[in-house]
N, C-alpha and C positions, 0 to 999 in steps of 0.2 A: 696650473692650480688644481688641486684635487677637488673632486665633487664632494658635496656634503653627504652625510649618511642619509639624510632625508631624501636627497636627489637620487642616490643609489637605490634606496628602497623603492622609490617610485618607478625607476627604470626596470627594476627586477620584477615588478608586478606582471609585466608582459612575457617574462621568460618562463618556459614550460619544461625545461630539461636542464639537468646538471651538465649536459654536454654542450649547452649553448656557449658560444664564445664570450658573450658578455658576462655570463655567470662565472666562467673560468677566469676571466680577467679580474673581476672584483674579488674572487676567492684568494687572489695573491695580495690583496690590500691587507696590511698587517694591523690596521687600526682595530681596536677592540670592538668598537661599535659596528664596524663593517662586518667583522667576523661573526658577531651575534646575528646580524641580518642574514648572512650566508648560512649559518646553522639553521635558523628559522626556515629559510627557503628550502634547504635540503630536506628538512622534516616534512614540508609541504609536498615536495616531490615524492618522498617515500609513501606518504599517506595516499596521494593520488595513484601511485603505482599499485598499492594494496587494493584500492577500490576498483581499479581497472582489472586487476587479476580476479577479484571476486566477481565482477560483472562478466568477464569472459567465461568463468566457470559456470555461472548461472545461465549462460547461453548454450550450454551443451545439448540440452533436449531440443531446443529450437534449431541449432545448427545441424543436428543429426536429421531432423525432419526436412530441413531445406535441402540437404544433400540427397534426400530420397525423392525430391521433386515437389515438396509442399510449397505452396505460395502464401496461403493465409492460415496462420496458426493463432488460435484463440486461447488465451489463458483464462481460466475460470476459477473464481474463489468467492467465498461468502464471509460475512461478519454478522454477529448477532444471534448465534445459536443459544448462548447461555443466559442472556438477560431475562428479567422478569417482565419487562415492558418493551414496547416498540416492535418494529418489524425485523425480520431477517432480510438482509440485503445481499444480493449477489451481483457480480459484475463479470462481463466477458469482454476481453480486450484483445484486439489484433494490432500488433506493432509492426512497423516496417522492418525489413531485414537489416537496415543500417541504423536502427535505433541504438542510441548510446546515452545512458543516464547513470553514471557511476554513483554508487551509494544506494541505489534502489534495491530494496529487499523486503522481507515480510513487514507489512505496515505496523505490526505490533512492536517492532524493534526501532521504529522511527519516532522522532519527536513530532508533536502536533504541527509545529512550524515546518518541519521537513516534509511531512505528509502533504501539507497544503501546497508547498512548492512543487513537489513531485506530481501532485494531482494536476496542477496547471500544465506542467510540461508534458505529461502523458496525454491530456486532452488535446493539446496543441499538435502533437506528433503522431498520435495513433491513427491507424487506417480506419478503425471502427471501434465503437464502444457501445455495449448494451448493458442495461441495468434492470435487474428484476427485484421487485419489492413485494414481500408477502406480509400482510399485517397480522396482528395478534389474534384476531377472530379466526382467520384461516389456519394459523398455527394450532389453535385449540381444536379445530375441527378435524385436522388431518395428521397431527403430531409434528414436532419440530424437524425430524429427519425428512419426512415427505415434503414439508414446507421448504426446506433447504434445497431439495432437488427441484422443486417447482420454481423457486427463485432463480436457480441456475439455468434451467431450461428457458425460462422467460427472458433472461439476459441474453442467451445465445440467439433466441428467435428475434430479438430486437436489434441484432447486429445488422448494419446496412450492407455488409459484405458476408457472403456465405463462407464460413471457414472450411478448409480441407481437413484440418486436424484440431483436436481439442487437447489441451493440457489442463487437467483438473486437479485441484487440491483435494486429495484423499476421498474421491467420490467417483462412482460409475453412474453414468446417466443413460436412460433409455431413449437415446436419440440416434438417428441413422448417420452418424458422423464418426469417423475413426478417432479414437481417444486413448489417452493414457491417464491413469489415476496415479498421482505422485504423492507419497507421504511427505509431509512438510514441504510441499511444492512451492509455497509462498517464499521459502528461503532457499530454494534450489533451482527455480525457473524464473527467468526475467518476466515472461508473459504472465505467469501466475502472480508474481510479486506486484506487477502493474495493476492487475485486477483487484488484488487485495487492497491496494491504496485507494483505488476508485471506490470500491465498496465501503471501506472504512470511513473515508471522508464524507461520502454521501450519507451514510447512516448517522455519523456524528452530527452533521448539520441538521438532520431531521430531529435528532434528540435535543439539540440546542433550541430548536423552534418549540419543541414540546415543553422544554424548561421555561420558555417565555410564557407559554399558555398556562402552565401549572407551576408557578414559582416555588410553591411549598414543597415540591417533591425533589427538586435538585437534579433533574434529568441531565442538565448540561454538565454536571460534574461526574456522575456515575454511569451515564449513558444507558440507564435501565437495569444495571446489575444490582444484585441484592445486598447493597451496602447497609450499614447500620442506619444511616440517615434515611435511605429509601424505605427500609422496613418500618421505621418509626413513623414516616409520613403516611404509609399505607394504613398503619394502625390508627393514626390520628384523623386522617382526612378521607380514608376509604379507597376502594378499588376503582380505577378508571377504565374506560373502554379500551385504552391502549395496553392495559395489563393482560398478561397471559394467564388465564384462569386455570389452565391445565398444569401450571408450574407450582411446585411447593415453594414457599408456604402459602401462596395465594389460594391454591385449590383447597387447602384445609379450611380456609375462611368462607369459601363459597359453598362447600358441601354441607 
């Protein structure tokens, strides 16, 4: 007696390749429902293969450094340069050489749910994570560029393990560690992508807390960026200590 389509679908959940004998056997089943399951599973294989290929490509910088003798490679990235409110947050992440998380890329390209999922995985598997947070007051006193560097340096200094190499997203840092500055590094290096996820989730959680403290401003929605809602709230309720007074249009109101 042939197995039901539901039973076949359940069995195929454990299959990871179209070369699997079970998959090949069920591919011979001519029932329309089974063929639909086979097509769906084949698409899953192809999607997984694309993500694996993307991951392998994003390991190029790391693999090159490993081949040169590096042991601990820290990816470094930041979020929050552009908003009118809240801190700039940087993360430094050292991943183990056997780390594998297909689909990991620039945090801006991921859904919130996927960022949260990847955040937990990275925290679970990372060798070390450091997070640097620079608030609005310091940003105003030294400018956003210097504040970004300060956040990155702080993140590196907070790593429990000293890195041999730094892969940094589009920034050079005045630290005595060998480093590469990579344009669009969060989309081309796994270590930088991991740091972008850690930084993004950390900052978003902080802005959601700010949204609970100041519900009229909607920080949990716009994360401090200059949206219409945010600008109207500033106009109506005023400037908070978390606002960056050196950023237009806020600086026009305080001068």
